C-alpha positions as CSV (number, residue, x, y, z in Angstrom):
1,X,9.3,-25.4,-19.9
2,X,7.5,-27.9,-22.3
3,X,5.9,-26.2,-25.3
4,X,2.4,-27.4,-24.4
5,X,2.6,-25.8,-20.9
6,X,3.9,-22.6,-22.3
7,X,1.1,-22.5,-24.9
8,X,-1.5,-23.3,-22.2
9,X,-0.1,-20.4,-20.2
10,X,-0.3,-18.0,-23.2
11,X,-3.9,-19.1,-23.9
12,X,-4.9,-18.5,-20.3
13,X,-3.3,-15.0,-20.4
14,X,-5.2,-14.2,-23.7
15,X,-8.4,-15.4,-22.2
16,X,-7.9,-13.3,-19.0
17,X,-7.1,-10.3,-21.1
18,X,-10.2,-10.7,-23.1
19,X,-12.3,-11.1,-20.0
20,X,-10.5,-8.4,-17.9
21,X,-13.6,-6.4,-17.4
22,X,-15.4,-9.4,-16.0
23,X,-12.7,-10.6,-13.5
24,X,-13.9,-8.3,-10.7
25,X,-17.1,-10.3,-10.6
26,X,-15.1,-13.3,-9.2
27,X,-14.2,-11.3,-6.1
28,X,-17.4,-12.0,-4.2
29,X,-17.0,-15.7,-5.2
30,X,-13.5,-15.8,-3.7
31,X,-14.7,-14.0,-0.6
32,X,-17.6,-16.5,-0.3
33,X,-15.2,-19.4,-0.7
34,X,-13.3,-18.2,2.3
35,X,-16.5,-18.0,4.3
36,X,-17.3,-21.5,3.1
37,X,-14.0,-22.8,4.4
38,X,-15.0,-21.5,7.9
39,X,-18.1,-23.8,7.8
40,X,-16.3,-26.8,6.3
41,X,-13.2,-26.8,8.5
42,X,-13.6,-28.1,12.0
43,X,-11.7,-25.9,14.4
44,X,-9.6,-22.7,14.7
45,X,-6.3,-24.6,13.9
46,X,-7.7,-25.7,10.6
47,X,-9.0,-22.1,9.9
48,X,-5.6,-20.6,10.7
49,X,-3.9,-23.1,8.6
50,X,-6.2,-22.5,5.7
51,X,-5.8,-18.7,6.0
52,X,-2.0,-19.0,6.0
53,X,-2.0,-21.3,3.0
54,X,-4.2,-18.9,1.1
55,X,-2.1,-15.9,2.0
56,X,1.1,-17.9,1.0
57,X,-0.6,-18.9,-2.3
58,X,-1.5,-15.2,-3.0
59,X,2.1,-14.1,-2.2
60,X,3.7,-16.9,-4.2
61,X,1.5,-16.2,-7.3
62,X,2.8,-12.6,-7.3
63,X,6.4,-13.6,-6.7
64,X,6.5,-16.3,-9.4
65,X,3.9,-14.9,-11.8
66,X,6.1,-12.6,-13.8
67,X,3.5,-9.9,-13.7
68,X,0.9,-11.5,-15.9
69,X,-2.9,-11.5,-15.3
70,X,-2.9,-15.1,-14.2
71,X,-0.6,-14.4,-11.3
72,X,-2.7,-11.3,-10.3
73,X,-5.9,-13.2,-10.6
74,X,-4.8,-16.1,-8.5
75,X,-3.2,-13.7,-6.0
76,X,-6.3,-11.5,-5.6
77,X,-8.5,-14.6,-5.4
78,X,-6.5,-16.3,-2.7
79,X,-6.1,-13.1,-0.7
80,X,-9.9,-12.5,-0.9
81,X,-10.6,-16.1,0.2
82,X,-8.3,-15.5,3.2
83,X,-10.1,-12.2,3.9
84,X,-13.5,-14.0,3.7
85,X,-12.4,-16.6,6.3
86,X,-11.0,-13.8,8.5
87,X,-14.2,-11.8,8.3
88,X,-16.5,-14.6,9.3
89,X,-14.1,-15.8,12.1
90,X,-14.1,-12.3,13.5
91,X,-17.8,-12.0,13.2
92,X,-18.4,-15.4,14.9
93,X,-16.0,-14.4,17.8
94,X,-17.9,-11.1,18.3
95,X,-21.4,-12.6,18.5
96,X,-20.4,-15.8,20.3
97,X,-22.2,-16.6,23.5
98,X,-20.2,-17.3,26.6
99,X,-19.0,-20.8,27.1
100,X,-19.7,-22.5,30.3
101,X,-16.7,-24.1,31.8
102,X,-18.6,-27.0,33.3
103,X,-22.3,-28.1,33.5
104,X,-24.3,-26.1,36.0
105,X,-27.1,-27.7,37.9
106,X,-29.2,-25.2,39.9
107,X,-32.7,-24.8,41.4
108,X,-34.7,-21.7,41.5
109,X,-38.2,-20.5,42.5
110,X,-40.4,-18.2,40.4
111,X,-43.8,-16.8,40.4
112,X,-45.9,-16.1,37.3
113,X,-47.1,-12.5,37.5
114,X,-49.3,-12.4,34.4
115,X,-50.1,-14.4,31.3
116,X,-50.7,-12.7,28.0
C-alpha cells in the first residue's frame, strides 16, 4: 500500500477515535439517506438493487476493514441506509391505494339529502 494511502487511513482512524462519541449522531442521517433513495430511484427494481448494494457494502467493509472504526462506521452507515430504504418501502406498500387494472367508465345516479 502506498505510504500516502496508509497515512490517510491512519488519520481517518485517529479522527474517528477522537469523534467516537459523536458517530451515533450520523445514524439518522444514514437512515434518512436510505429514505431519500426511495424517492430518487424510479421503481422497485432500482430500490432492490440499491438495497442489495448497500448491504454488500456493509458486509464488505466489515470483511475487509481489519476491525477498525472506519470499517465499522461504513458498515453501520450502509446497513442503516438499507434499513431506511426498506422501512419506507414497507410503509408505502402498507398504505398504498389499490391499483385499477384498467380505466373504468361508469354512470351512477344520486340524490342530495342535505347541504351543510
